[in-house]
N, C-alpha and C positions, 0 to 999 in steps of 0.2 A: 301502750303506756306511755304519756309525756315524759319529759327530762326538762328543767330550762340551763342555761350557758350556767348559772350560778351553780345550782346542785352537781353539772356535770365539774365544775372546776374543782366544789369543795371536794369532792370527791377524789379526784387526782388529785391535788394540792396544786393546781396551775391557776393564773392568772388572767384575767377575761381583759380583752382589749375589743369594746363593744358593746353589745345589749346583753346586758345579762339577764334579762326576764324573756330572750327570745327562746321557743321550746322545739325540740326536736321530737321522733317519735320513730324513727328508719336512718339505718347508715348509706351509705351511698361512696361511688370513687369520684374522685373530683375530677378528673373530668366529664364525668355524667352527672356534678351534682344537682341535687333539685332542693327547695325550699321543703321545710318542715324534715330534714337528715342533715346527720354528721358524717363529715369525712374528715380525713388529714391528709397532711403532707408532709413528709420526712426525706423524699427522695430527691435532690436541687434537682434532675430532669424535669420532675413533673412541675417546677416553680411558675411554668408560663399559667398553667389551669387556672391558678387560685385568683387570678383577677378577671377572671370570666364567670367561676363560677357561684350557681346560687344557693349553694348547701348554704343553712342557716347559721352551721357551728362546722368551724374548720381547727382542728390540731394540729399547732406546729411546735417543732421546737424553740427551745426561750433564744435563741441565737439567731431565728429568720426576722430578715431586713426586708421587709416588703419595698418592690422600684417602684410603686405605684398606689393609688388606692385600691381597696378591698372592702365590699360589699358584707360579704359576712364576718359575725361576731369568730373574732379568734381566741383559744384557749391554750393559753405559753405554756407546755411541758417540758419535765426535763429530755424524755422521750416520746414524742408521738406516736411512734410504730409501737409501743413497748402500752404506751397509754391506749391507745386503740384495741391492742388486745386484752387488756386489762376491761375494756368494756364490753368486748364481744364476749369474755368470758361469761361480765355478769350477767348478760344477756341469756345466753347458751344455759347457765346454770337454773336459770328461773324458770324455763323450758317445764310443764308438768312432764312426769318420766313414768311408764306403765309401769308394773307390780303386778305377780301373780304367776302363777304357774300355771299356762296352759292345758286343757284334758288332751290336747293333741301333739303336746310333747312326751316324748319317753324319759321315764326317768328309774334307773334302776332304784331297785328297793334300797339297796346299802348307799344310795349318794345321800351327801348333808347340803340341805340348801339352808341358807342363810336369811333372816329378816330379809323382804322388802327387796328380794332377786326376783328380779322379772327372764322367764323363761317362754320363750316365744311357740307358737304352733311347728310343729315337725322338729323342733331340736333333737339331738340323743346325748343325754347324760349317763355316761358308762356305769360301771361299776365301783363302788367306794372312791366314787369323787367326792373333793369338799368345795362347797361353793359358800364365798364369803358374802354377807350382806350388801346388799345393793349393789349387786354385781347384775347386769344389763344384756341376756344372750338371744340376740335374735334368732328367726328363721332360719331352716336346714346348716344353722352349729353342728359339729362334732366331736364331744367332748368324750373322752376315749376313758378308759379306766385308770382309777388311781393318779387322776389331775388334779391339781390345785390350782384353786383360784380364788385370791385374792380381792378385799372389798376394794367397790366401785368400779370392776373390772366391768370396759365394754366389749362384748363381742359382736362385730356384724355380721348381718348374713353370708353364709357361705366358709365360717372360718373352721379349719380342723385341727385341733391338737389332739396330738397321739399322746397314748398311755405311759403315763409317770410324769410329767411335766409341770412344771410350778410356773404360775405365772401371779408374779407381785402384785400390790394395791394400787389402784391409780391404772390400770394400765389397758389401754385400748390397740384393739387389734381390727386392721378395716376387711373390708370383704374378699374372699378368697383366698386371705393370708392362712399360709400350712407353717406349724410349729411343730417340732419334732421327727417331721419324717429322716428315714432314714439315712445316713452321712452317705457321700459315693466311693465305699471303700470295697475293691476287688482285687482279689492276689490275683496273679497270672500260673496259669499250670503247665505242665510240660506238652501240650496237644496242642497251645495256643489260644487256647478260650480261659476265661475268669471265673472264678470261681467266688462267690460273698462272702463276704467277712460280716458275720452277726453284728449288728449298731445295739451296740445294750446298754449304752447310758439314756442319759436327758437333754433336753432343754429345760434351763432355767431364766425365766425373765423377772430381773426388780423391778419395785415401785417405778412409778413414773413411767414406762417405758411405754412409746406409740408404734406401730407398726403396718405401715401400707399395704393398701388392697394388691393381691396376687404374691407378696413377697414371701421369700422360703427362710424359716430358719433349721439347716438341721440335727436330729439328736446326736451326743457322743459316739464314738466307739466304746468306749468305758467313759466315767466321769461327767462333766457337762458341758453343754453347751451357753457360754452365760454371757447374754446381755446385762452388763450393770444399771445401774439407776440411772433414772434421766433420758437413755440412749432414744433418739428420733430416729425413724429407720422412712424411707420415702418407698414409692409403690416399685414390684418388679425389682427386689435389690435380693442376692442369694447368698446367705452364709451357711459357711460348708461345717461338716463336724469338729466337734471343739474349739470353734473359733471363741477367743473372750474380745467382746465388745468393751472399752472403760467407760466410766460414768460421764455421762452429759457428749456421749459423741453421738454425729449429726453424718446420714450416709442418705447422698440423692438415687434418681433411680438410676436401675439397670447397671448398678455397683455390683461387683463379685468378689467373694472374700474368701478364700482358699484357706482348705482345712489347717486347722492348729494355730493360725495365726492370731496374735496378740496387739489388739489395738488398744492405745493407752487411752489416758483421760482427755476428754474436749477437742479431739480429733474431727476434722471436718474431711469427708470425701465428697466430692463432687460427681456430678452424671457421668456414668458410664466408668467408672476406676475401676483397674483390675488390682488384686493382691495376692502373688504366688501365696502358697504355702509353708507353716510352720515359720514365719517372719515375727520379729518381732517391732513394734512403730512406736515411737516416744510419745510421750506424753502433747496435745498442741500441736500435732501436725496438720499441716494441710495441703489435701492433695487437688488439683486442680482437675475439671472435666478431661476424660479420657485420656488420664495419669494409666500407664503399665511402673507395677511394683514388685521387680525382681525379688530386689534385697532389703532386708533389714533398714531400718531409720534409727540410728542412735540418739542424733541429736536433735534433745525438743523442741517446739516452736518454729518447725522451719516449714516454708511454703515451694513445695514440687510442685511441676508437672514436667509431661511427655512421656516417651520411651525409649530408653530407663530412664526412671522420675528422675530431676536434677531439679537445683537451683530454679527459682524464676524469671529469677535475673537471668540465669545462663541459659534456661530454655528460652527464651524471648531473644535475646542478643544469639543463639542459633538459628531461631528461626527466621532473624532477618539474613542471614547467611545465607540460608536454606533455598529461601525466595529468591535470591539472588544468584542460584547456583549454573541455570540456565546461560546468563551471563558475565557469570567469572570463567565458566566450560570457555565460552569464545574469545572471551583474552586470552587466556590458558593457550590456545589453540593457535591463535595468532601470535601469542610470542615462543609459542614453539618455530612458527613458520619462521621467524622472524631471525630467531639461532641459526636453523637451519640453514639459510641464507648469508649468516655470518663465517658459519660455520666454510661452507664451500667455497666464499671468497678467501678466507684463509687458506684453505689449501692449492688454492691455484695461484 
């Protein structure tokens, strides 16, 4: 399907600079732009590519000022990245989706399946499961007893949802994701071994949550592990038992959050962040990559990095000092030598 620059600009409420009749039928990266495709420019690091780009249409921010001539038709929008996301979502939603239940799936007689749901071969649906309309469950998924899946939920192949968990509307769980596995609860006993503490709670994902491949959200010991509305979790993330993740928080890969910690709203956790248990993290907190968080963060809207987590400017100044420690040590040793020589002269 083809669209003209004018049609796209009208849809995005953008301003055209160039030929409004030029047509596109696909997308491309700006450094690999080809005729008949649409690309975008939002990061100034990629400005150099726009001047040689062969893409027919480029989405740019309204404040973009070219340094030389550009052959592509430009569509100026408030936010080029967000506008691209809008177009990609529109194209994705236009793709035909499968419906119906495969005879090769196992579905308990007590399960309730909503209209237009799709259940692929080799999926398992346990007793008293409730699946809302338009859900998509791909091959080799396991939805255990008492689970509730909301409308428009998508489970990619190999997702496992343990018993009694609740998944809200419009949630997406990618392959290998596990929801509701046992929390890491063991009590030491006198002989030095550990006794398992039964994990009797569940996991609740509110609406519009997306969780990446091979990420895990453990069930609560009692009550619920809660992932609030709009949370986005990357691949290879561990969320421990009784954690609560606040609305619209974003968590990048290889992050781990220990048990009973509460994250506020709109937090951002970069890759490989580690957060200790039983902490409270204020709204709007940003943790840089590889940050270790041993204590609660009470002041909202801070950016922290390092271990232990420090305000970002303090961390950067400390990093400069750390980098110069060998030279500083050398200077200190030289000063000590000079002081010793002076003391020897005074004694004489």
